[in-house]
C-alpha positions as a Markdown table, in Angstrom:
| # | Residue | x | y | z |
|---|---|---|---|---|
| 1 | Met | 25.7 | -1.5 | 10.5 |
| 2 | Pro | 25.3 | -1.8 | 6.7 |
| 3 | Ile | 21.9 | -0.1 | 6.9 |
| 4 | Ile | 23.5 | 2.9 | 8.6 |
| 5 | Ile | 26.1 | 3.2 | 5.9 |
| 6 | Leu | 23.5 | 2.9 | 3.2 |
| 7 | Leu | 21.4 | 5.6 | 4.9 |
| 8 | Phe | 24.3 | 8.0 | 5.2 |
| 9 | Gly | 25.3 | 7.2 | 1.6 |
| 10 | Trp | 21.7 | 8.0 | 0.4 |
| 11 | Ile | 21.6 | 11.3 | 2.4 |
| 12 | Ala | 25.0 | 12.3 | 0.9 |
| 13 | Leu | 23.9 | 11.5 | -2.6 |
| 14 | Glu | 20.6 | 13.4 | -2.1 |
| 15 | Ala | 22.5 | 16.4 | -0.8 |
| 16 | Trp | 25.0 | 16.3 | -3.7 |
| 17 | Leu | 22.2 | 16.0 | -6.3 |
| 18 | Ile | 20.3 | 18.9 | -4.7 |
| 19 | Ser | 23.4 | 21.1 | -4.8 |
| 20 | Arg | 24.1 | 20.2 | -8.4 |
| 21 | Leu | 20.5 | 20.8 | -9.4 |
| 22 | Thr | 20.6 | 24.2 | -7.5 |
| 23 | Glu | 23.6 | 25.3 | -9.5 |
| 24 | Trp | 22.0 | 24.1 | -12.8 |
| 25 | Ile | 18.4 | 25.5 | -12.5 |
| 26 | Gly | 18.5 | 27.8 | -9.4 |
| 27 | Gly | 17.7 | 27.5 | -5.7 |
| 28 | Gly | 14.1 | 28.9 | -6.1 |
| 29 | Trp | 13.1 | 26.2 | -8.6 |
| 30 | Val | 14.6 | 23.4 | -6.5 |
| 31 | Leu | 12.9 | 24.7 | -3.4 |
| 32 | Ala | 9.6 | 25.0 | -5.3 |
| 33 | Trp | 10.0 | 21.4 | -6.5 |
| 34 | Leu | 10.8 | 20.0 | -3.1 |
| 35 | Leu | 7.8 | 21.9 | -1.5 |
| 36 | Ala | 5.5 | 20.7 | -4.3 |
| 37 | Ala | 6.7 | 17.1 | -3.9 |
| 38 | Ala | 6.1 | 17.3 | -0.1 |
| 39 | Ile | 2.6 | 18.7 | -0.5 |
| 40 | Gly | 1.9 | 16.1 | -3.2 |
| 41 | Gly | 3.1 | 13.3 | -0.9 |
| 42 | Val | 0.9 | 14.4 | 2.0 |
| 43 | Thr | -2.1 | 14.8 | -0.3 |
| 44 | Met | -1.5 | 11.3 | -1.8 |
| 45 | Ile | -1.2 | 9.7 | 1.6 |
| 46 | Gln | -4.5 | 11.3 | 2.7 |
| 47 | Arg | -6.4 | 10.2 | -0.4 |
| 48 | Gln | -4.9 | 6.7 | -0.5 |
| 49 | Gly | -5.9 | 6.2 | 3.2 |
| 50 | Ile | -9.5 | 7.0 | 2.4 |
| 51 | Arg | -9.4 | 5.0 | -0.8 |
| 52 | Thr | -7.9 | 2.0 | 0.9 |
| 53 | Ile | -10.5 | 2.0 | 3.7 |
| 54 | Arg | -13.3 | 2.2 | 1.1 |
| 55 | Glu | -11.9 | -0.7 | -1.0 |
| 56 | Leu | -11.4 | -2.7 | 2.2 |
| 57 | Gln | -15.0 | -2.3 | 3.1 |
| 58 | Met | -16.1 | -3.3 | -0.4 |
| 59 | Ala | -13.8 | -6.3 | -0.5 |
| 60 | Thr | -15.0 | -7.6 | 2.9 |
| 61 | Ala | -18.6 | -7.1 | 1.8 |
| 62 | Arg | -17.9 | -9.3 | -1.2 |
| 63 | Gly | -16.2 | -11.8 | 1.0 |
| 64 | Glu | -12.8 | -11.4 | -0.6 |
| 65 | Leu | -9.4 | -11.4 | 1.1 |
| 66 | Pro | -8.3 | -7.7 | 1.5 |
| 67 | Ala | -4.5 | -8.4 | 1.6 |
| 68 | Pro | -3.8 | -7.3 | -1.9 |
| 69 | Ile | -5.6 | -4.0 | -1.3 |
| 70 | Leu | -3.6 | -3.4 | 1.9 |
| 71 | Leu | -0.3 | -4.2 | 0.3 |
| 72 | Glu | -1.0 | -1.9 | -2.7 |
| 73 | Gly | -2.0 | 0.8 | -0.2 |
| 74 | Leu | 1.3 | 0.2 | 1.6 |
| 75 | Val | 3.3 | 0.8 | -1.6 |
| 76 | Val | 1.5 | 4.1 | -2.2 |
| 77 | Leu | 2.1 | 5.1 | 1.4 |
| 78 | Met | 5.8 | 4.4 | 0.9 |
| 79 | Ser | 5.8 | 6.5 | -2.2 |
| 80 | Gly | 4.1 | 9.3 | -0.4 |
| 81 | Leu | 6.7 | 9.2 | 2.4 |
| 82 | Leu | 9.5 | 9.2 | -0.2 |
| 83 | Leu | 7.9 | 12.3 | -1.8 |
| 84 | Ile | 7.8 | 14.1 | 1.6 |
| 85 | Val | 11.4 | 13.4 | 2.2 |
| 86 | Pro | 13.4 | 16.1 | 0.5 |
| 87 | Gly | 15.5 | 14.8 | -2.3 |
| 88 | Val | 15.8 | 14.2 | -6.0 |
| 89 | Leu | 16.5 | 10.5 | -5.9 |
| 90 | Ser | 13.7 | 9.8 | -3.4 |
| 91 | Asp | 11.3 | 11.7 | -5.6 |
| 92 | Gly | 12.4 | 9.7 | -8.6 |
| 93 | Val | 11.9 | 6.4 | -6.8 |
| 94 | Ala | 8.5 | 7.5 | -5.6 |
| 95 | Leu | 7.3 | 8.6 | -9.0 |
| 96 | Ser | 8.6 | 5.4 | -10.6 |
| 97 | Leu | 6.6 | 3.3 | -8.1 |
| 98 | Leu | 3.5 | 5.3 | -8.9 |
| 99 | Leu | 3.7 | 5.8 | -12.6 |
| 100 | Phe | 5.2 | 2.8 | -14.3 |
| 101 | Gly | 2.8 | 0.1 | -13.0 |
| 102 | Leu | 5.3 | -1.0 | -10.4 |
| 103 | Arg | 2.8 | -0.6 | -7.6 |
| 104 | Lys | 0.8 | -3.7 | -8.4 |
| 105 | Arg | 4.0 | -5.8 | -9.1 |
| 106 | Met | 5.6 | -4.6 | -5.8 |
| 107 | Ala | 2.4 | -5.3 | -3.9 |
| 108 | Gln | 2.3 | -8.8 | -5.4 |
| 109 | Arg | 6.0 | -9.4 | -4.5 |
| 110 | Leu | 5.3 | -8.2 | -1.0 |
| 111 | Gly | 2.4 | -10.7 | -0.7 |
| 112 | Glu | 4.6 | -13.5 | -2.1 |
| 113 | Gly | 7.3 | -12.7 | 0.4 |
| 114 | Leu | 4.8 | -12.6 | 3.2 |
| 115 | Ala | 3.5 | -16.0 | 2.2 |
| 116 | Lys | 7.0 | -17.4 | 2.1 |
| 117 | Ala | 8.0 | -15.9 | 5.4 |
| 118 | Arg | 4.8 | -16.9 | 7.2 |
| 119 | Pro | 3.4 | -20.1 | 5.7 |
| 120 | Asp | 1.2 | -20.6 | 8.7 |
| 121 | Leu | -1.0 | -17.7 | 7.5 |
| 122 | Lys | -3.5 | -19.5 | 5.4 |
| 123 | Gln | -5.9 | -18.2 | 2.9 |
| 124 | Pro | -9.5 | -18.2 | 4.2 |
| 125 | Val | -11.7 | -21.0 | 3.1 |
| 126 | Thr | -15.2 | -20.3 | 2.0 |
| 127 | Leu | -17.6 | -23.2 | 2.0 |
| 128 | Glu | -20.4 | -22.7 | -0.5 |
| 129 | Gly | -23.8 | -24.4 | -0.1 |
| 130 | Glu | -27.4 | -23.9 | 0.5 |
| 131 | Phe | -29.5 | -24.2 | 3.6 |
| 132 | Arg | -33.2 | -24.4 | 4.4 |
| 133 | Arg | -35.1 | -24.0 | 7.6 |
| 134 | Lys | -37.2 | -26.8 | 8.9 |
| 135 | Ser | -40.8 | -25.8 | 9.3 |
| 136 | Gly | -42.1 | -24.8 | 12.7 |
| 137 | Lys | -38.9 | -23.2 | 13.9 |
| 138 | Ser | -38.5 | -19.5 | 14.7 |
| 139 | Ala | -35.8 | -17.4 | 12.9 |
| 140 | Gly | -33.8 | -17.1 | 16.1 |
| 141 | Asp | -33.6 | -20.9 | 16.7 |
| 142 | Arg | -30.5 | -22.2 | 15.1 |
| 143 | Ser | -31.1 | -25.8 | 16.0 |
| 144 | Gly | -33.5 | -26.3 | 13.1 |
| 145 | Val | -31.1 | -25.2 | 10.4 |
| 146 | Thr | -29.9 | -27.9 | 8.1 |
| 147 | Lys | -27.1 | -27.6 | 5.5 |
| 148 | Ser | -27.0 | -29.3 | 2.2 |
| 149 | Arg | -24.5 | -29.3 | -0.6 |
């Protein structure tokens, strides 16, 4: 129930801010701003999706955990969605997430919150070492592989 009240309060505040802004600078400018913000949000979501996939591929190729990349991409996705939603306050929140370095901090907080909420999700363990093949074994035969540290 409190979420519904917050949602209606947010919508009412957005409508009031848009009406005040329309009186102050004119309806055409407000409409242009809202359209530009929506187009910018859609473009940002498309570019971030492609960028996130590329960074995920590079991170997995390096053997790194891709969770920070996913969480940062999620923050940018939320910002893009806030830009698409018509409103002055939502645009301000979206731009503050994008411009003031809050993206990395918010992604870090999301990661910490996920770690606290799900402690059973462990970080992957990488065992480093060297191996050599015993002579006389073919490349497909795994029984001749020995590991040493």
